[in-house]
C-alpha positions in Angstrom: 19.4 9.5 -17.8 16.8 6.5 -18.7 17.3 5.5 -15.3 16.5 8.7 -13.8 13.2 8.8 -15.7 12.0 5.8 -14.6 12.7 6.6 -11.1 10.8 9.9 -11.3 7.8 7.6 -13.0 8.0 4.8 -10.3 7.2 7.3 -8.0 4.3 9.5 -9.9 2.7 5.7 -9.9 3.8 4.5 -6.9 2.1 7.6 -5.0 -1.3 7.7 -7.6 -1.4 3.4 -5.6 -0.7 4.3 -2.5 -3.2 7.1 -2.3 -5.8 4.9 -3.7 -4.9 2.8 -1.3 -5.5 4.7 1.4 -9.1 6.7 0.3 -9.8 3.1 0.7 -9.0 1.7 3.6 -10.3 5.1 4.5 -13.7 3.8 3.6 -14.3 5.6 0.2 -16.2 3.1 -2.4 -14.1 2.1 -4.4 -14.7 -1.6 -4.5 -14.8 -2.5 -7.7 -11.9 -1.9 -8.2 -10.1 -4.2 -6.4 -10.1 -7.8 -5.7 -12.8 -9.1 -2.8 -15.4 -7.0 -4.5 -18.5 -6.3 -2.7 -22.7 -6.6 -4.2 -22.4 -2.5 -2.4 -19.1 -0.5 -2.9 -17.6 -1.8 0.3 -14.8 -3.7 1.4 -15.1 -6.1 4.5 -12.5 -4.5 7.1 -9.4 -7.4 6.9 -9.7 -5.4 2.6 -9.7 -1.8 4.4 -7.3 -2.8 6.3 -5.0 -4.3 3.9 -5.0 -1.1 1.1 -4.0 0.0 4.8 -0.7 -2.1 5.0 0.0 -1.5 1.2 -0.1 1.8 1.5 2.3 2.3 3.7 4.8 -0.5 1.2 3.5 1.6 -1.8 5.3 4.7 0.5 8.5 3.2 1.8 8.6 2.4 -2.2 8.6 5.7 -3.2 11.0 6.8 -0.4 13.0 3.6 -2.3 12.8 5.6 -5.1 13.7 9.3 -3.7 16.8 8.1 -2.2 17.8 7.1 -6.2 17.3 10.5 -7.5 18.8 12.1 -4.2 15.9 13.4 -3.0 17.1 11.6 -0.2 19.9 10.8 2.0 20.0 6.9 0.7 20.3 4.0 3.7 21.6 1.6 1.6 25.4 0.9 0.2 25.6 0.4 -3.2 25.1 -4.1 -3.1 22.5 -3.4 -1.2 20.8 -1.3 -2.9 20.5 -3.9 -6.4 19.4 -5.9 -3.8 16.0 -3.7 -2.9 16.3 -2.7 -7.1 15.7 -6.9 -8.4 13.2 -7.6 -5.1 11.2 -4.0 -6.1 11.2 -6.1 -10.1 9.4 -9.1 -7.2 7.2 -6.9 -6.4 6.4 -5.6 -9.9 5.8 -8.4 -11.6 3.7 -9.5 -8.9 1.5 -6.8 -9.0 1.6 -7.0 -13.2 0.5 -10.6 -13.3 -2.0 -10.2 -10.2 -3.6 -7.4 -12.7 -3.4 -8.9 -15.9 -5.3 -12.4 -14.5 -7.9 -10.6 -13.0 -11.0 -11.9 -13.6 -12.9 -7.9 -11.9 -12.9 -6.3 -15.3 -12.7 -2.8 -13.4 -9.7 -4.1 -12.0 -7.9 -5.0 -14.6 -9.2 -2.0 -17.3 -7.7 0.3 -14.2 -4.2 -1.5 -13.1 -3.3 -4.2 -16.6 -1.5 -0.9 -18.1 0.1 0.9 -15.2 1.5 -2.3 -13.6 3.3 -3.5 -17.3 4.9 0.3 -17.6 6.0 -0.3 -13.8 7.5 -3.2 -13.9 10.1 -2.1 -17.6 10.1 0.6 -15.1 11.5 -1.5 -12.0 13.8 -3.4 -15.2 15.1 -0.8 -16.3 16.0 0.9 -13.2 17.8 -2.8 -11.2 19.8 -2.6 -14.5 
């Protein structure tokens, strides 16, 4: 039950993060909330391309957790699923570290809480 709740939370959290990065990739003026901001609120092309890549990565993670919930057909066996879950814990750990050590205060305020919650949920799912 707790793992299903955690998986559902992760679906929503990664979907929100994916849509945020998709908006940045399309040119939304949200640069003040990410690393590498520019004074005029826009990001360089390389940062926008990175955001597009993160959109696809986060959508793949959403798909993995939807498969955990039984909404998609799993493509991994039980052992492969366990390995991917621990890889996602490592990714969530990196996200939490980046968000909580950011020099950008707006980025820190926006992402600190959600990334820690995502890390805890990922650990619950992995166990």
